C-alpha positions as CSV (number, residue, x, y, z in Angstrom):
1,M,30.9,-4.5,-9.4
2,I,28.7,-2.5,-7.1
3,S,27.2,0.9,-7.6
4,C,27.9,3.4,-4.9
5,P,24.6,4.4,-3.4
6,Y,25.7,8.0,-2.9
7,C,27.4,9.0,-6.2
8,F,26.2,6.0,-8.2
9,A,29.7,5.3,-9.7
10,K,30.5,1.7,-10.6
11,V,33.0,0.3,-8.2
12,A,34.9,-3.0,-8.6
13,R,35.0,-4.8,-5.2
14,R,38.8,-5.0,-5.4
15,R,38.9,-1.2,-5.6
16,I,36.9,-0.4,-2.5
17,A,38.9,2.0,-0.4
18,F,39.2,2.6,3.3
19,R,39.2,5.7,5.6
20,C,41.6,5.9,8.5
21,M,39.8,6.1,11.8
22,G,42.1,9.1,12.8
23,K,43.0,10.0,16.4
24,S,40.5,9.2,19.1
25,N,40.5,8.7,22.9
26,R,44.3,9.1,23.0
27,M,44.7,6.5,20.3
28,P,47.2,7.3,17.6
29,G,46.0,8.0,14.1
30,C,46.5,10.2,11.1
31,D,45.7,13.9,11.1
32,P,42.6,15.0,9.2
33,V,43.0,16.5,5.8
34,P,40.6,18.3,3.4
35,D,38.6,15.7,1.5
36,E,38.0,17.3,-1.9
37,A,36.0,14.3,-3.3
38,M,33.6,14.4,-0.5
39,G,33.3,18.2,-0.8
40,A,32.6,17.9,-4.5
41,L,29.8,15.4,-3.9
42,R,28.2,17.5,-1.2
43,G,28.5,20.8,-3.2
44,D,30.4,22.4,-0.4
45,A,32.5,25.5,-1.1
46,T,35.0,24.3,1.5
47,A,36.0,20.6,1.6
48,P,35.3,18.8,4.9
49,V,38.3,17.9,7.0
50,L,38.4,14.2,7.6
51,P,40.9,11.4,8.2
52,P,42.6,10.4,4.9
53,V,41.4,7.7,2.5
54,F,43.7,5.0,1.3
55,A,43.6,2.0,-1.1
56,V,44.7,-1.6,-0.4
57,R,45.6,-4.4,-2.8
58,K,42.9,-6.9,-1.5
59,P,40.1,-5.2,0.3
60,G,38.5,-7.3,3.1
61,R,36.2,-6.2,5.9
62,R,39.2,-4.4,7.6
63,A,42.5,-2.9,6.6
64,V,45.6,-1.3,8.2
65,C,46.2,2.4,7.5
66,P,49.7,2.8,5.8
67,G,50.1,6.1,7.5
68,C,49.5,5.3,11.2
69,S,49.3,1.5,11.2
70,R,45.9,1.7,12.9
71,E,43.3,-0.9,11.8
72,T,40.0,0.4,10.3
73,G,36.7,-1.1,9.1
74,W,35.5,2.1,7.4
75,R,35.1,1.1,3.8
76,V,34.4,4.0,1.4
77,C,33.7,4.6,-2.3
78,P,37.0,5.5,-4.1
79,S,35.2,8.1,-6.2
80,C,33.2,10.2,-3.6
81,H,34.7,8.9,-0.4
82,S,31.3,8.2,1.1
83,R,31.2,5.5,3.7
84,L,29.8,2.2,2.4
85,P,27.6,0.4,4.8
86,A,28.8,-3.1,5.7
87,E,25.5,-4.5,4.6
88,Y,25.7,-2.9,1.2
89,C,29.0,-4.5,0.5
90,A,27.9,-7.9,1.8
91,N,24.5,-8.1,-0.1
92,P,23.6,-7.5,-3.6
93,G,22.2,-3.9,-3.9
94,K,19.3,-2.8,-6.0
95,I,18.9,0.9,-6.8
96,V,15.3,1.9,-7.4
97,A,14.8,5.1,-9.3
98,L,11.6,7.0,-8.2
99,V,10.5,9.5,-10.8
100,G,7.5,11.6,-11.8
101,A,6.3,15.0,-12.8
102,K,5.9,17.7,-10.1
103,G,3.0,17.0,-7.8
104,A,2.9,13.3,-8.4
105,G,3.4,12.6,-4.7
106,K,6.9,11.0,-4.7
107,S,7.9,12.1,-1.2
108,T,4.7,11.1,0.4
109,Y,4.9,7.8,-1.5
110,I,8.4,7.1,0.0
111,A,7.3,8.1,3.5
112,V,4.3,5.8,3.5
113,L,6.0,2.9,1.7
114,I,8.9,2.7,4.2
115,H,6.3,3.0,7.1
116,E,4.3,0.1,5.7
117,L,7.4,-2.1,5.1
118,M,8.4,-1.5,8.7
119,N,5.0,-2.4,10.0
120,R,1.9,-3.9,8.2
121,V,3.6,-5.3,5.1
122,G,6.7,-6.3,6.9
123,E,4.7,-8.4,9.3
124,E,2.8,-10.0,6.5
125,L,5.8,-11.0,4.4
126,D,8.1,-11.7,7.4
127,V,10.3,-8.9,6.2
128,S,12.5,-6.6,8.3
129,L,13.6,-3.2,7.0
130,V,16.5,-1.5,8.8
131,A,18.4,1.7,7.8
132,C,22.0,1.0,6.7
133,D,23.4,4.4,7.8
134,D,22.9,7.3,10.1
135,R,22.1,9.6,7.2
136,T,19.1,7.4,6.2
137,I,17.8,7.3,9.8
138,E,18.1,11.1,10.2
139,R,16.6,12.0,6.8
140,Y,13.6,9.6,7.0
141,K,12.7,10.8,10.5
142,Q,13.2,14.5,9.8
143,D,12.0,14.8,6.2
144,F,9.3,12.2,6.0
145,A,8.1,10.4,9.2
146,R,8.0,13.4,11.6
147,P,5.9,15.8,9.5
148,L,3.6,13.3,8.0
149,Y,3.0,10.8,10.9
150,G,4.0,13.0,13.8
151,E,2.7,16.5,12.9
152,R,0.1,15.3,10.4
153,T,1.2,17.8,7.8
154,L,1.7,17.2,4.1
155,L,5.2,17.0,2.8
156,V,6.6,19.7,0.8
157,S,7.7,19.1,-2.8
158,T,11.1,17.6,-3.4
159,Q,13.7,20.3,-3.8
160,S,15.6,20.5,-7.0
161,A,19.2,19.2,-7.0
162,E,20.2,22.8,-7.7
163,A,19.1,23.7,-4.2
164,G,21.6,21.2,-2.7
165,P,22.5,17.5,-2.6
166,R,20.0,15.0,-1.1
167,D,21.1,11.8,0.5
168,P,19.5,8.6,-0.8
169,L,17.7,6.3,1.6
170,V,19.7,3.0,2.0
171,Y,17.9,0.1,3.7
172,L,18.6,-3.5,4.3
173,L,15.6,-5.6,3.5
174,T,15.8,-9.2,4.9
175,R,13.0,-11.7,4.4
176,T,12.5,-15.2,5.8
177,A,11.3,-17.5,3.0
178,R,9.6,-20.5,4.4
179,G,10.0,-23.8,2.4
180,R,8.5,-27.2,2.8
181,F,11.5,-28.5,4.8
182,R,13.5,-25.5,6.0
183,S,13.5,-21.7,5.9
184,R,16.1,-19.5,4.3
185,V,16.9,-15.9,4.9
186,E,17.4,-13.6,1.9
187,S,18.7,-10.1,2.0
188,L,18.7,-7.2,-0.4
189,T,20.0,-3.7,0.0
190,L,17.4,-1.2,-1.3
191,V,18.4,2.3,-2.4
192,L,15.7,4.8,-2.9
193,F,16.6,8.2,-4.4
194,D,13.7,10.6,-5.2
195,T,14.1,13.0,-8.1
196,A,12.4,16.4,-8.1
197,G,10.0,16.9,-11.1
198,E,12.0,20.0,-12.0
199,D,15.2,17.9,-12.4
200,L,13.7,16.1,-15.3
201,R,12.9,19.2,-17.3
202,H,16.2,19.7,-19.0
203,R,18.3,17.4,-21.1
204,D,21.4,18.8,-19.5
205,M,20.6,17.3,-16.1
206,S,23.2,17.2,-13.4
207,E,25.9,14.5,-13.7
208,L,24.6,12.9,-10.4
209,H,21.2,12.4,-11.9
210,L,22.6,10.9,-15.1
211,R,24.6,8.4,-13.1
212,Y,21.7,7.8,-10.8
213,L,19.3,6.8,-13.6
214,G,22.1,4.9,-15.4
215,A,22.7,2.8,-12.3
216,A,19.0,2.1,-11.6
217,D,18.2,-1.6,-11.4
218,A,14.4,-0.7,-11.6
219,V,12.2,2.4,-12.1
220,I,9.0,3.4,-10.5
221,F,7.1,6.1,-12.4
222,L,4.4,7.9,-10.4
223,L,1.7,9.5,-12.6
224,D,-0.7,11.9,-11.1
225,P,-4.2,11.2,-12.5
226,L,-5.2,14.8,-11.8
227,G,-2.7,15.7,-14.4
228,L,-4.3,13.6,-17.2
229,P,-7.0,15.7,-19.0
230,G,-9.0,12.6,-20.0
231,A,-9.4,11.6,-16.3
232,H,-11.2,14.9,-15.3
233,K,-14.6,13.5,-16.2
234,A,-14.2,10.8,-13.6
235,L,-13.4,13.2,-10.8
236,E,-15.8,14.6,-8.3
237,G,-16.0,17.4,-5.7
238,A,-12.6,18.6,-4.3
239,A,-10.7,16.4,-6.7
240,R,-12.3,18.0,-9.8
241,E,-11.6,21.4,-8.3
242,R,-7.9,20.7,-7.8
243,S,-7.3,18.9,-11.2
244,G,-5.6,20.8,-14.0
245,A,-3.5,22.9,-11.5
246,L,-0.4,22.3,-13.6
247,D,-2.0,22.5,-17.1
248,D,0.1,25.6,-17.9
249,D,3.4,23.8,-16.9
250,L,4.7,22.5,-20.3
251,M,6.7,19.8,-18.5
252,S,4.1,18.4,-16.2
253,D,2.8,15.9,-18.9
254,P,3.5,12.4,-17.5
255,M,4.4,11.2,-21.0
256,D,7.2,13.7,-21.2
257,V,8.7,12.4,-18.0
258,I,8.5,8.8,-19.2
259,T,10.2,9.6,-22.5
260,R,12.9,11.7,-20.9
261,V,13.8,9.0,-18.5
262,T,13.7,6.3,-21.2
263,E,16.1,8.4,-23.3
264,L,18.6,8.3,-20.5
265,L,18.2,4.6,-19.9
266,R,18.5,3.9,-23.6
267,S,22.2,4.8,-23.4
268,K,22.9,1.3,-22.0
269,D,20.5,-0.8,-24.1
270,R,19.8,-1.0,-27.8
271,G,16.8,-3.4,-27.8
272,P,13.9,-3.4,-25.4
273,L,15.1,-2.1,-22.1
274,T,15.6,-4.9,-19.6
275,V,15.3,-2.7,-16.5
276,P,11.8,-3.5,-15.0
277,V,9.5,-0.5,-14.8
278,A,6.5,-0.1,-12.6
279,V,4.1,2.7,-13.7
280,A,1.6,3.7,-11.0
281,L,-1.3,6.1,-11.0
282,S,-1.0,7.8,-7.6
283,K,-4.0,9.2,-5.7
284,I,-6.2,6.5,-7.1
285,D,-8.7,7.1,-4.3
286,V,-10.0,10.1,-6.3
287,L,-11.0,7.8,-9.1
288,R,-12.4,4.8,-7.3
289,P,-16.0,6.3,-6.9
290,A,-16.4,6.2,-10.7
291,M,-15.1,2.7,-11.2
292,A,-17.4,-0.3,-11.6
293,R,-18.0,-2.2,-8.4
294,Q,-16.3,-5.3,-9.8
295,S,-13.1,-3.4,-10.6
296,A,-9.9,-5.0,-9.3
297,L,-9.1,-1.6,-7.8
298,H,-12.0,-1.8,-5.4
299,R,-10.5,-4.7,-3.5
300,A,-7.5,-4.8,-1.3
301,R,-4.6,-7.1,-2.0
302,D,-4.9,-10.5,-0.1
303,P,-2.1,-11.0,2.5
304,I,-0.7,-14.3,1.1
305,R,3.1,-13.9,1.7
306,A,3.7,-13.8,-2.1
307,L,2.7,-11.9,-5.2
308,D,-0.7,-12.9,-6.4
309,L,-0.1,-13.0,-10.1
310,D,-3.9,-13.3,-10.9
311,D,-4.5,-10.1,-9.0
312,R,-1.5,-8.4,-10.6
313,D,-2.9,-9.2,-14.1
314,A,-6.3,-7.9,-13.1
315,V,-5.0,-4.6,-11.8
316,H,-2.7,-4.2,-14.8
317,E,-5.7,-4.6,-17.2
318,Q,-7.8,-2.3,-15.2
319,I,-5.3,0.6,-15.4
320,R,-4.8,-0.2,-19.1
321,G,-8.5,0.1,-19.6
322,L,-8.6,3.5,-17.7
323,L,-5.8,4.8,-19.9
324,D,-7.6,3.8,-23.0
325,E,-10.9,5.4,-21.8
326,W,-9.0,8.6,-21.1
327,Q,-7.4,8.6,-24.5
328,E,-4.0,8.0,-22.9
329,S,-3.3,4.6,-24.3
330,R,-0.1,6.1,-25.8
331,I,1.5,5.6,-22.4
332,D,0.8,1.8,-22.4
333,R,1.8,1.5,-26.1
334,Y,5.1,3.3,-25.6
335,L,6.0,1.3,-22.5
336,G,5.2,-1.9,-24.4
337,Q,7.6,-0.8,-27.2
338,Q,10.5,0.3,-25.0
339,Y,10.5,-2.1,-22.1
340,A,10.8,-5.8,-21.9
341,H,9.1,-5.9,-18.4
342,Y,6.7,-3.2,-17.3
343,A,3.5,-3.3,-15.1
344,L,0.7,-0.8,-14.4
345,F,-0.5,0.0,-10.9
346,G,-3.0,2.1,-9.0
347,L,-2.3,3.2,-5.5
348,S,-3.0,5.9,-2.9
349,A,-0.5,6.8,-0.2
350,L,-2.8,8.8,1.9
351,G,-6.1,7.1,1.1
352,A,-8.2,10.3,1.0
353,I,-8.1,13.7,-0.4
354,P,-6.5,16.2,2.1
355,P,-8.8,19.0,3.3
356,D,-6.3,21.6,2.2
357,E,-2.7,21.9,0.9
358,K,-1.2,21.6,4.3
359,T,-2.8,18.9,6.5
360,V,-3.6,15.2,6.3
361,S,-7.3,14.1,6.2
362,P,-9.0,14.0,9.6
363,S,-9.6,10.2,8.9
364,G,-5.8,9.7,9.0
365,I,-3.4,8.1,6.7
366,R,-5.0,5.0,5.1
367,P,-2.7,3.7,2.4
368,Y,-4.1,1.6,-0.4
369,R,-1.9,-0.8,-2.4
370,V,1.1,1.4,-1.9
371,E,3.3,-1.6,-1.6
372,D,2.3,-3.2,-4.9
373,P,5.0,-1.8,-7.2
374,L,7.8,-2.8,-4.8
375,L,6.3,-6.3,-4.4
376,W,6.3,-6.8,-8.1
377,L,9.9,-5.6,-8.2
378,L,10.9,-8.0,-5.4
379,Y,9.2,-10.7,-7.6
380,R,11.3,-9.6,-10.6
381,F,14.5,-9.6,-8.3
382,K,13.6,-13.3,-7.2
383,I,13.2,-12.2,-3.6
384,L,9.4,-12.9,-3.6
385,D,7.6,-15.8,-5.0
386,G,4.6,-15.4,-7.3
387,I,1.6,-17.7,-7.2
388,R,-1.6,-18.3,-9.2
389,R,-4.8,-19.4,-7.4
């Protein structure tokens, strides 16, 4: 079984469908027809007109259209008719749910994480990250990379699903694992789908969001420390002035987001939830001045081509201590009761407080430990080794 990265329906490999290539360059083919399934997914009032979709008994990499006898390699989801990237069908896919209250910095986190995986972290771990489809390429460049890295402007908040559908980002992550005698290449399809904070307010969420969270292989919760009342005393200057901006928003409490998502995940597990959960305090740069110099969050992660388990434990305990100090230990306690595997993180996507609500700091984008949650998940997925020193 695979989960469609666009509608998140469970699909048996033997039920993967194909789309006819249609007429092109004087080649014979089927005439286009309204695709109601695709229109329903996109929320279009009028269904797009595309070559027809058909099923075969034993799906392979290619199939012959029964209507025009033309061969096609366009595999699609039988539920929503989205084209399935070849890499996604060939490699085990992992859907990572990224959730958090409004203002937690989810879009900025995705933008910087992908950039780091393509550059600094990718080089360190011998990892390549490539987009699996044109929609991912277009959305990352237009919605994330161009404004943040090109124009140096802060990203706008993620739009609610009610404003229109959003395409997930689908990437093929390939890593060369070097052994004593030979190297091996491991691949993993990574699906990132960001959820607007507003979409987690109501229990009657859209069906797409319910399927998305139900299909998640891992969850990353982003918690904004500026939204934790107990953390206010550790803030200084501009950070203190901007804290509490969402105090009047009854659904901005990070604990409410965690419990809401846990309720949805609970539908498929009775005991401790087996889905690994990474809980990260975003914007940790605003808190570092108040931390002791020996704090684990004052040092960068060593580039050792593996997950440093000693460092991981130290950061986890540091965040646990901060939550306890802020009288927010209920978060850690609840996670321990509900999840079999969870870890606490502290990170900063930008590395510095922006001078205003529109532009990046003049010092530039200086991410700090932004990759830590994903490295831990790769370790849980057995793609990355863990070592103790």
